[in-house]
C-alpha positions, 0 to 999 in steps of 0.5 A: 564326160566326167562329173567334173565337167558336167557339175555346177561350179561353186565359188566362195569368197568371204560373204560372196557365193557364186554358182556357174553351170557350164552345161547351161551355156556357162551361165552364172545361175546364182550370186549371193551376197551375205545370203541374198540372191542377186540374180533372177532364178530360172534356166533362161536367166541368171547371167549368161555369156553373149557370144559370138554376137550380142543382141540381135542380128538383122534377119539373122544374116551377116557377111564376112567378105563375100560370104553371107551367113544365116543364123537361126531366127530365135527372135524372129525375124532376127537372131539374138544373143549368140550360140554360147548360151545354148551350148555345153561348155567344158570346165578347164580348171577350178582353183581357189576363188576362180574357174575357167571354162571353154567350148569350141565354136560349131554349127550353126556358127560357120567358123571354127574357134574357141571361146573361153570364160574366166570367172574370178570371185573376191569378197567384194567383186566378181571379174568375168573375162571372155576370149574368142579365138579362131582356129582357121579363118578370120571372122567378125565376132562380139562378146558380152554378158547378159545378167538378170539382176533382181529388181527387188531384193525383198527390202520393199524398194526397187533397184535404182540404175545410175549411169551417164552415157555419151549417147543412146543408139536410136532404136527402130521399130525392128528393135535394131539401132538405126545408126543415128545417135541421140541424147540419152532418154529416160527409161524404161529402156531396151536400148544400147548406149555408148560409153567411150570411156568404158562401161560404168553403171551403178545399181543401188538397192536402197538401204541394202546394197550398191553394185557397180558394173564396169568394163573397158568395153564401150557399149552397154545395153540396159533393159528394164521393161520387166517387173522381175529384173533389170539387165545391164549388159556390157558388150564389145559392140552394138546390136547388129554390130556384125553388120554395122561395126564388124570386129574381126577375130584373126589368128593374131588378134583374138577378141577379149573382153572383161567386166568387173562387178563390185559391191558394198553393203548399205545396210 
């Protein structure tokens, strides 16, 4: 593998700098605006793709027709966040303010196919696009992103989260949606919300920066139970959706999802 394929990719646009590490699950390891880091640092953090599923799969099992498949229980008793974050991706191209990455689906995922991620940086925004296509059989899949935004950027004031979902997925004791929808409840959250008009969540670090997470996807998980960071996760379906709301990837109908983070200075 060439150095081009193994090294981190650095993109710059205006006052924005983005670092992507294809070897570590093609995660965004750094996003700096005017020199201020927005993402929690560490090999497990940054912002990683969730693919070919998002959140938890109940007991790590899902069906495709008459076949039952077992995924590794990396959040026992469940499987969580897909396999893409644990995979080395290939750098396909780096051109100007954008870069493209890909990897082939493989064990423990039981189906063959390809995942791509396109990263496009602008001075005031970042657009991420992910696609899942099959080489052979149709299969259920999901895709999304799991960013760890720093709760505090050093200004002394924690981030504020503003969004207006249509409903909240009731979460059972097993951390899976029960199938019942409720009115949105106040945080703290580790919960999935429905936004049928598209994900639209605003993060505000008072006096410093406002960042909007937007997507045509209709599902978002918000997680703010840790002191260090908050997560706003646009995704193509709810947790355990491979079982409860399967979206098939077929030879003529690949899965595609995108999200745009746009920001403006408040300083």
